[in-house]
C-alpha positions in Angstrom: 13.5 10.0 6.4 10.3 8.3 7.7 12.0 5.1 8.6 14.3 7.0 10.8 11.4 8.9 12.5 9.4 5.8 13.3 12.3 3.8 14.5 11.3 2.3 17.9 7.6 3.1 17.4 5.0 0.4 16.8 4.6 1.5 13.2 5.7 -0.6 10.2 8.8 0.7 8.5 7.6 -0.8 5.2 4.1 0.7 5.1 4.2 3.5 7.8 1.0 2.0 9.2 0.3 0.9 12.8 -1.5 -2.3 13.7 -3.1 -0.5 16.7 -5.8 0.7 14.3 -7.1 -2.8 14.0 -8.0 -2.8 17.7 -11.0 -0.6 16.7 -12.3 -3.5 14.6 -11.3 -6.2 17.0 -13.5 -4.4 19.6 -16.7 -4.7 17.6 -15.9 -8.3 16.6 -15.4 -9.2 20.3 -18.7 -7.4 21.2 -20.7 -9.2 18.5 -19.2 -12.5 19.6 -20.5 -12.0 23.1 -24.1 -11.2 22.1 -25.4 -14.8 21.9 -24.5 -15.4 25.5 -25.2 -11.8 26.7 -27.9 -10.3 24.5 -27.7 -7.0 26.4 -24.3 -6.5 24.7 -26.3 -5.5 21.6 -26.5 -2.0 23.1 -22.6 -1.8 23.3 -22.5 -3.0 19.7 -25.0 -0.3 18.6 -22.8 2.3 20.4 -19.8 1.4 18.3 -19.0 3.8 15.5 -16.7 3.6 12.5 -13.5 5.6 12.8 -11.0 6.4 10.2 -7.3 5.8 10.8 -6.4 9.3 12.0 -9.6 9.6 14.0 -8.8 6.4 15.8 -5.3 7.6 16.8 -6.7 11.0 17.9 -9.1 9.3 20.3 -6.8 6.5 21.4 -4.2 6.3 24.1 -1.6 4.9 21.7 1.8 6.2 22.7 2.8 6.9 19.1 -0.6 8.2 18.0 0.6 11.6 16.9 3.4 10.0 14.9 1.0 7.5 13.4 -1.3 10.3 12.3 1.6 12.3 10.8 3.0 9.2 9.0 -0.3 8.4 7.5 0.0 11.3 5.1 3.2 9.6 3.8 1.9 6.0 3.5 2.6 4.7 -0.1 -0.7 4.6 -2.0 -0.1 0.9 -2.8 -0.9 0.3 1.0 -3.1 3.3 1.8 -5.7 2.6 -1.0 -6.2 -1.1 -0.2 -6.4 -0.3 3.5 -9.0 2.3 2.9 -11.0 -0.1 0.7 -10.7 -2.7 3.4 -12.0 -0.3 6.0 -14.9 0.5 3.8 -15.7 -3.2 3.5 -15.5 -3.6 7.2 -17.8 -0.7 7.9 -20.4 -2.1 5.5 -20.1 -5.5 7.1 -20.5 -4.1 10.6 -23.5 -2.0 9.6 -25.2 -5.1 8.1 -24.2 -7.3 11.0 -25.7 -4.9 13.5 -29.0 -4.8 11.6 -29.2 -8.6 11.4 -28.2 -9.1 15.0 -30.7 -6.5 16.3 -33.5 -8.2 14.3 -32.4 -11.6 15.6 -32.4 -10.3 19.2 -35.9 -9.0 18.7 -37.1 -12.3 17.3 -36.4 -14.5 20.3 -34.8 -17.1 18.0 -31.6 -17.9 19.9 -30.3 -20.2 17.2 -30.7 -17.5 14.6 -29.0 -15.0 16.8 -26.0 -17.3 17.4 -25.7 -18.1 13.7 -25.9 -14.4 12.7 -23.4 -13.4 15.3 -20.9 -16.2 14.4 -21.2 -15.6 10.7 -20.7 -11.9 11.2 -17.6 -12.4 13.5 -16.1 -14.8 11.0 -16.2 -12.4 8.1 -15.1 -9.5 10.4 -12.0 -11.5 11.4 -11.2 -12.3 7.8 -11.3 -8.6 7.0 -9.2 -7.8 10.0 -6.6 -10.4 8.7 -6.6 -8.7 5.3 -6.1 -5.3 7.0 -3.3 -6.8 9.1 -1.6 -8.0 6.0 -1.8 -4.6 4.4 -0.4 -2.9 7.5 2.5 -5.3 7.3 3.1 -4.8 3.6 0.7 -7.0 1.6 -1.4 -4.8 -0.7 -4.2 -7.3 -1.3 -7.8 -6.7 -0.5 -10.6 -9.2 0.2 -12.6 -10.3 -2.8 -15.6 -8.0 -3.1 -17.8 -10.9 -4.1 -17.3 -12.5 -0.7 -18.3 -9.3 1.0 -21.3 -8.9 -1.3 -22.4 -12.5 -0.6 -22.4 -11.8 3.1 -24.3 -8.5 2.6 -26.8 -10.4 0.5 -26.2 -8.3 -2.6 
């Protein structure tokens, strides 16, 4: 039934998930990437807030947003659970990144700022790739040890 309902929508027939959600995370990665060259962008980074899947679609202009929200309640758990775990990883990485970057901005050490931003963007992009795979039908998550290493745990 759901495959029929989403036909023609930008929602995966396999997972019932939409890649548009990943734009939320691409936004913060892009903002962090710009900070070394435009340090005032840190304020835009600080304004970014985590959003769950349904919240993103309620707030977005995505043409199939209502359908994406409705379909989310029917996403097979083998995709929903890894996606939610990946979102939690991303939210933790972003929070840590923003703390590090704010401290680096305040230190006046441009080399440290650039390093912290680039390392943060690198791990964010890896997490986004994992999430993209999940949206398209791969139920694998990123190794928690790699996330913990970045977070300094």
